[in-house]
N, C-alpha and C positions, 0 to 999 in steps of 0.2 A: 476458628475463624468467625469474625463478627457477622451477625445477621444484618446489620445496618449497611446500606449501600451508599457509596459516595459518588457524586457526579463529577465527571471530568470532561474537558473539552474535546477528548478524543478517545475512541475505543478501537479494538482490534477484532476482526472477524475473518471468516474464510469465504472466498468466492465459490459459490456452489454451481454457478452457471447462469444462463440467461433464459428468459421466457417472455411471455407477453400477457398483459391483462387488458381489460376493457373498463373504462371509467363510467361514471354515471350517465354520460351522454353517448355512450357506445363507441367512443374513440379508442383506437388501438394504441396501446402504450407499451413500448419495449422496456423491460426492466431487468436488472441484475439481481439475482437472489444471493443474499449474504447469510451464511450460517452464523448464528450468534453463539459465541463460546464464552466461558467464564473468563473475565479479566479481574485479576486479584492484585492488590497493591503489595509488592514484595519488598519495597524499600522507600523510605521517606528521606529526600535530600533537602537540606536547609541551606539558606544563604550563609549562616554563621559557620557551618561545617564544610559545605561543599562549594560555596560561592554563588549558588543559585537555588531557587525553590523548584522542586519537581517531585513527581511520584514515579517510581519504577513499577511498571505493570508487567505481571507474569501471565502467560496464556499458553494454550495448546497443551493438553494433557497427553502424556505418554505412559507406557508401562514403566514401573519403577526401575527395572533392570537396565533401561535405556538411558537413565539419567547419570551424570557424572557425580562424583562425590562432592565437589564444590557446589553444584546446583542443589543437591540434597541438603547440604548444610545451610545454604541460603534460605531455602524453603522452610526448613526447620526453625531457623532463627526468626523468621517472619510469622511462624505459627500457621503455615499453610499445609493442609493435609493432602491436597491434590498434587499429583506429579506433573507440574507444569514445567515446560522446557524452554520457552521463548521469553525474552525480556526486552522491553522497550521503555523509553522515558516519555513522560508527558509533563511539560512544564506548567506550573500553576502560579498565580500571584501569591497565594498563601497556602501553606501546608500545615497539617496537624499530625503529630506523632501517633495519635489514637487511630489514624486511618490505616496503620500497618496491619496487613492481613484481611483488609476489608474488600469485598467484591465491588467492582465498579458498576454502577447502575446506568440505565439508558434514559434518564430524565431529560438530558439535553438533546435527545435525538427522536423527537416525535415526528409524525407525518407532517409534510410540508416544510420541514427544516432544510435549509440549503447547506450543503457540506462540501468539503474537499476530500477526495478519495485518493490515497497513495498506494501503489503496488509495484511489483516487479514485472516489467513487460516480458512477453514471451521471447525466448531466445531463438534467433533465426540462424545462428552460426555465421560462417564467413560468407559474405555476400558482396556482389559487385555494385558498381555505382548506380546502375539502372534500378535495381531493387532497393538499395540502401538509401539513395538520395533522389530517386525519380528522374535520373538523367534521360534525355531523349534517345541517345544512342545514334548510330550511323545508319546509312541506307540498308534496307532489308534485301535489296536486289542481289542476285547471285554473283554479279561481277564485282561487287564491293568487297574489300577485304577489311572493312571497318564496320563492325556490327554492334557489339556490346562493350567495347573497351572504353576507358575513360578519356583517351586522347592525350593531348599535351598537358603536362603538369608544371611547366615553367620554361624559362629561357635558358640560354647556354652560358656564355661567359658572365653575363650580368642578369640576375644576381648570383648565378652559379649555385643555387640551392633551391629547394622546394619550400615554399612558405608554410609556416605553421598553420594548422587547422584546414589544410587543403582537403577537399572532399575526395576520398580515395576508397578503394575496397577495404573491407575489414569486418570485424565482428559486429553483428547487428542484434539489437535486443538485449535482454537481461539487464535492463537499466531501471533505476527508480524513477517512476513516472507519476505525476500528480494531475488529476483531472479536477478542475475547480468549478464551483458553483453549479452542482447538480442536486436534484431534489430527492428527498426521501419520500417514497410513495406510501409505504406501510411498514409498521413495526409490530410484529406479533411475538411477544415474549413467551407466550404459552407454547406455541409451536416451535419457537427458536429460530425465527428467520426475520430478515429485513429486506424490503424491496427498494431498490434505488433506480431512479429513472435513467435509462440509457445504459451505456457500457462503461466499465471501469477497467483499469490496467490489469494485466496478468492473465494467467490461465486458470483452468478449473482446479480447485483445491489449493489455490495460492492464498497467502495471507495478505490482507489489505488493512489499511489504517483509515478510519472514518473520523474526520475532524470537522468542527464548526468552521464554516467558510470564513476566511480572513478578509475577503474583499466585499462581503455583504453582511449586514447586521442580522 
């Protein structure tokens, strides 16, 4: 694998949890701790061959016996010695074939950088409308027979159906969620962590995508 690192507009890490720090003025700042993991370019996609320019990035190392044969073959073809198991694409305006097998650097993600963070939200299972959509619910008095139910969901003969996208009980969470325009507080490559101001989607040890903010320069 090449020692030269390439800069991309997005990197992948692991949410390690939350803590707090104090800035130079003594203000309390809640932060999310992100564990920095190796991101290695495992495939170069070009507009001529694939219709668009992008880099496929491999991350999250596992034991070799846990990898499938196709994944092992792809890593071998890219010249990657690490047993990486997850793959995601990062689009780029221009790509170079020499970047194959190169580790992604953090040159684009210094402190004070504004980023968008994407992760998978915590799964809450099957929930009712009060928890899922913050419905008010019915009276809490003992005489009432209407407490936490959704109530009427439509008319009778007309239109004789339930409208699409009606807010009803169902599976909550486990969705791809993006939080935009949050600030990187600190990047420590020696210790292998990054601090991001505020909270980010997902639970502890979940994978997150950190990208340059698309709504702020």
